[in-house]
C-alpha positions in Angstrom: 40.9 -28.0 17.6 44.5 -29.1 17.8 47.4 -26.8 18.5 48.7 -26.8 14.9 45.2 -26.0 13.6 44.8 -23.2 16.1 48.2 -21.8 15.1 47.3 -22.0 11.4 43.9 -20.3 12.0 45.7 -17.5 13.9 48.2 -17.0 11.2 45.5 -16.8 8.5 43.5 -14.3 10.6 46.5 -12.1 11.0 47.3 -12.3 7.3 43.7 -11.3 6.4 43.7 -8.4 8.9 47.1 -7.2 7.6 45.8 -7.2 4.0 42.7 -5.3 5.0 44.6 -2.7 6.9 47.3 -2.2 4.3 44.7 -2.2 1.5 42.8 0.5 3.4 45.8 2.7 4.0 47.1 2.5 0.4 44.2 2.2 -2.0 45.0 1.0 -5.5 43.0 3.9 -7.0 42.0 7.3 -5.5 38.5 7.6 -4.1 36.3 10.2 -6.0 34.6 11.4 -2.8 37.7 11.6 -0.6 37.1 13.6 2.6 40.8 13.3 3.6 42.3 15.3 0.7 41.5 18.9 1.3 42.0 21.4 -1.6 40.5 24.6 -0.1 40.7 26.6 3.1 37.3 25.3 4.1 38.1 21.6 3.8 41.5 22.2 5.3 39.8 23.5 8.4 37.6 20.4 8.6 40.6 18.2 8.1 42.7 19.9 10.8 39.8 19.5 13.3 39.4 15.8 12.4 43.1 15.2 13.0 43.1 17.2 16.2 40.1 15.3 17.7 41.4 11.9 16.4 44.8 12.4 18.1 43.0 13.3 21.3 40.8 10.2 21.0 43.9 8.0 20.5 45.5 9.4 23.6 42.4 8.7 25.6 42.2 5.2 24.1 45.8 4.5 25.1 45.3 5.6 28.7 42.1 3.6 29.1 43.6 0.4 27.6 46.7 0.8 29.7 44.6 1.3 32.8 42.6 -1.8 31.9 45.6 -4.0 31.5 47.2 -2.6 34.8 43.9 -3.5 36.6 43.9 -7.0 35.2 47.6 -7.5 36.0 47.6 -6.1 39.6 44.1 -6.3 40.9 42.7 -9.6 39.5 42.1 -12.5 41.9 44.4 -15.5 41.2 43.7 -19.2 42.0 44.9 -19.9 45.5 45.4 -16.3 46.4 42.6 -15.2 48.7 41.9 -11.5 48.9 40.1 -9.6 51.6 37.1 -7.8 50.2 37.4 -4.0 50.3 35.3 -2.2 52.9 35.8 1.2 51.3 32.5 2.5 49.9 33.6 5.8 48.2 36.6 7.9 47.4 36.1 11.6 47.0 39.3 12.2 45.0 38.6 9.3 42.7 35.0 10.6 42.0 36.3 14.1 41.4 39.0 12.7 39.0 36.5 10.7 36.8 34.2 13.7 36.7 36.8 16.4 36.0 38.9 14.4 33.4 36.0 13.7 31.1 34.9 17.3 31.4 38.4 18.5 30.4 38.3 16.1 27.4 35.0 17.4 26.3 36.3 21.0 26.6 39.3 20.1 24.6 37.0 18.8 21.8 34.5 21.6 22.1 36.8 24.6 21.8 38.4 23.7 18.4 35.0 22.5 17.1 33.3 25.8 17.9 36.3 27.7 16.6 36.0 25.8 13.3 32.3 26.4 13.0 32.8 30.1 13.4 35.6 30.1 10.9 33.8 28.1 8.3 30.4 29.9 8.5 31.3 33.6 8.1 28.6 36.2 8.4 30.3 38.4 5.8 32.6 38.0 2.9 34.7 40.3 0.7 33.0 42.5 -1.9 35.0 40.9 -4.7 33.8 37.4 -3.7 32.4 35.4 -6.7 28.7 34.5 -6.0 27.5 31.2 -7.4 23.8 30.3 -7.1 23.3 26.5 -6.7 19.8 25.3 -7.4 18.9 21.7 -6.7 16.3 19.9 -8.8 15.2 16.3 -8.9 17.8 15.1 -10.1 20.3 17.6 -11.4 22.2 20.7 -10.3 21.8 24.2 -11.8 24.5 26.8 -11.4 24.1 30.5 -12.0 26.9 33.2 -11.9 24.7 36.3 -11.4 27.6 38.8 -11.7 28.9 37.1 -14.9 25.7 36.3 -16.7 26.6 32.6 -17.0 24.4 29.6 -16.5 25.4 25.9 -16.6 24.3 22.5 -15.2 25.9 19.6 -13.3 29.4 21.2 -13.7 30.6 24.2 -11.7 33.8 26.1 -12.5 35.6 28.2 -10.0 39.0 30.0 -10.0 41.8 29.4 -7.5 42.8 32.1 -5.0 39.4 33.9 -4.9 36.7 33.8 -2.3 33.7 31.8 -3.7 30.3 32.3 -2.1 27.9 29.5 -2.9 24.2 30.3 -2.3 22.1 27.1 -2.1 18.5 26.8 -3.0 16.1 23.9 -3.7 13.2 23.8 -6.2 11.5 20.8 -4.7 12.7 18.6 -1.8 15.6 18.6 0.7 18.9 17.9 -1.0 22.5 18.1 0.2 25.4 19.7 -1.7 28.5 17.5 -1.0 31.9 18.3 -2.6 34.2 16.8 0.0 37.6 17.8 -1.4 36.6 21.4 -2.1 33.7 22.6 0.0 32.4 20.0 2.5 28.7 19.4 2.8 25.7 21.6 3.3 22.0 20.8 3.2 19.8 22.4 0.5 16.3 23.1 1.9 13.2 24.4 0.1 12.3 27.9 1.2 15.7 28.5 2.9 19.0 29.8 1.6 22.1 28.0 2.9 25.7 29.2 2.1 29.2 27.9 1.6 32.2 30.3 1.5 35.6 29.0 0.5 38.9 29.7 -1.3 40.0 26.9 -3.6 43.8 26.3 -3.8 44.4 23.2 -6.0 43.4 23.2 -9.7 41.7 20.0 -10.8 38.5 18.1 -11.4 36.6 17.0 -8.3 33.4 14.9 -7.8 30.3 16.0 -6.0 27.1 14.2 -4.9 23.7 14.8 -3.4 23.9 13.2 0.1 20.3 13.6 1.3 17.8 11.0 0.1 15.6 12.9 -2.4 13.8 10.3 -4.4 14.2 7.5 -6.9 17.4 8.7 -8.5 19.0 10.3 -5.5 22.2 8.3 -6.1 22.2 9.6 -9.7 22.3 13.3 -8.7 25.9 14.0 -9.1 28.1 16.9 -10.3 31.7 17.9 -11.1 33.7 20.8 -9.7 36.4 22.2 -12.0 38.9 24.3 -10.1 40.9 26.4 -12.6 43.6 29.0 -12.6 42.2 32.6 -12.9 43.3 32.8 -16.5 41.6 29.5 -17.5 38.5 30.4 -15.6 38.2 33.8 -17.4 38.6 31.9 -20.7 35.8 29.5 -19.7 33.6 32.5 -18.8 34.3 34.2 -22.1 33.4 31.0 -24.0 30.2 30.6 -22.0 29.1 34.1 -22.9 29.5 33.5 -26.6 26.3 32.7 -28.6 25.5 29.0 -29.4 26.8 27.4 -32.5 24.4 27.7 -35.5 25.2 24.8 -37.9 24.3 25.5 -41.5 24.7 22.1 -43.1 25.0 18.4 -42.4 23.3 16.4 -39.6 23.8 19.1 -37.0 21.8 21.6 -39.1 19.0 19.1 -39.5 19.2 18.3 -35.8 18.5 22.0 -35.0 15.2 21.6 -36.8 14.4 18.4 -34.9 15.2 20.3 -31.6 12.9 23.2 -32.5 10.0 20.9 -33.5 10.4 18.4 -30.6 9.3 19.0 -26.9 13.0 19.7 -26.1 12.5 23.4 -26.9 9.7 23.8 -24.4 11.7 23.3 -21.2 15.4 23.5 -22.4 17.0 26.9 -23.1 19.5 27.4 -25.9 20.3 31.1 -25.8 18.7 32.9 -28.8 17.0 29.7 -30.0 14.6 28.5 -27.3 13.6 29.4 -23.8 11.6 28.0 -21.0 8.0 28.4 -22.0 5.5 30.0 -19.5 2.8 27.8 -21.0 4.7 24.7 -19.8 2.8 23.8 -16.6 4.6 20.7 -15.3 6.5 22.7 -12.7 10.0 21.8 -13.8 12.6 22.9 -16.3 15.5 21.3 -17.9 19.2 22.3 -17.9 20.4 25.1 -20.2 21.9 23.5 -23.3 23.5 26.6 -24.8 27.0 25.1 -24.6 26.0 21.5 -23.9 28.7 20.0 -26.2 31.5 21.5 -24.1 30.4 19.7 -21.0 32.1 16.5 -20.0 29.0 14.8 -18.5 25.3 14.6 -18.9 22.2 13.3 -17.1 23.2 14.6 -13.7 26.9 13.8 -14.3 26.3 10.0 -14.3 27.4 9.6 -18.0 30.3 10.8 -20.0 29.2 13.3 -22.7 29.6 11.1 -25.8 27.3 10.8 -28.8 26.4 7.2 -27.9 25.5 8.2 -24.3 23.4 11.2 -25.5 21.5 8.9 -27.8 20.9 6.4 -25.0 19.7 9.2 -22.7 17.3 10.8 -25.3 15.9 7.4 -26.3 14.7 6.4 -22.8 15.6 8.8 -19.9 13.6 6.9 -17.4 15.7 3.8 -18.0 18.9 5.6 -17.4 17.6 7.7 -14.4 14.4 6.3 -12.9 11.8 8.9 -12.2 13.5 11.5 -14.4 11.2 14.4 -15.5 12.4 14.3 -19.0 9.9 12.5 -21.2 10.6 9.8 -23.8 10.5 11.6 -27.1 10.0 8.6 -29.3 12.9 9.6 -31.6 14.9 7.0 -33.4 17.0 6.4 -36.5 18.0 9.5 -38.5 16.1 12.0 -36.4 17.8 10.8 -33.2 21.2 10.9 -34.8 20.6 14.4 -36.2 19.5 15.7 -32.8 22.5 14.2 -31.1 24.8 15.7 -33.8 23.2 19.2 -33.1 23.6 18.9 -29.3 27.2 17.7 -29.5 27.9 20.7 -31.9 26.9 23.2 -29.1 30.5 23.7 -27.9 
């Protein structure tokens, strides 16, 4: 390759590298699962530890690279410059140095790590903490508020400025509850209760995801976290405690009859209308639909809650989410539209 071609290739490589670095540092859109944007005391502790260890790693890298270039510059053999071979077999001080220095580096990493583990996994929490039971299913998330009498699915609401105590359970296989901006990550293991305790500080809507492979639709097992002001949270709780809408006319009223006569009412609960049947022996249950129409998503938070998407989901659940336990109901035409109208009316 000629000199001009080499120069051109070098310039092109530098341009591509610069574009990648700049693009990585300033993304054109925010990432939904951003681990570097903490919004709670828990994720702030994780972030601070990450920064502390990264700074230490950078210092070590600079020292090692500087030592490497110094060694190349001052101790390399040059053409025509004969060097006498060293006859020194060991150096006690040098051996002590390369043993003690790495040990001190490991200690500098270990101390803040252990401190963060102790801080983020408390053995006790305030009496006024809000408990939230998180139950993982293949492939959706169930949320219970035992002290409030509220149950929902795939969307969890929490207030700012209050200790939230998540209690994690699994109904089937190992899952992992991952809400990077709000609460980090914790495995959800059958027969074992895991916990997350945090105080959220920044209101907003945040994404969550199962991050432990759990079956065909593992990637479709998502959820949303809504961090609200205390007043907005109380308003949400008040609304959730209200009875479901009972349409008296139109497609929604006809859809209520379709719901009652279809298999939906066997494993989906609508408070005061249907409940999970003990005679249902398939070993699974569906999400509570009492206020389904007020949710922003459906099908494990993989679709926006719109009439079109609800119809697509009911028509063929397995096509939307492979391996879904929800059966194909065989509804179409007017019956399907009426059922969708009823579900969307459940605000």
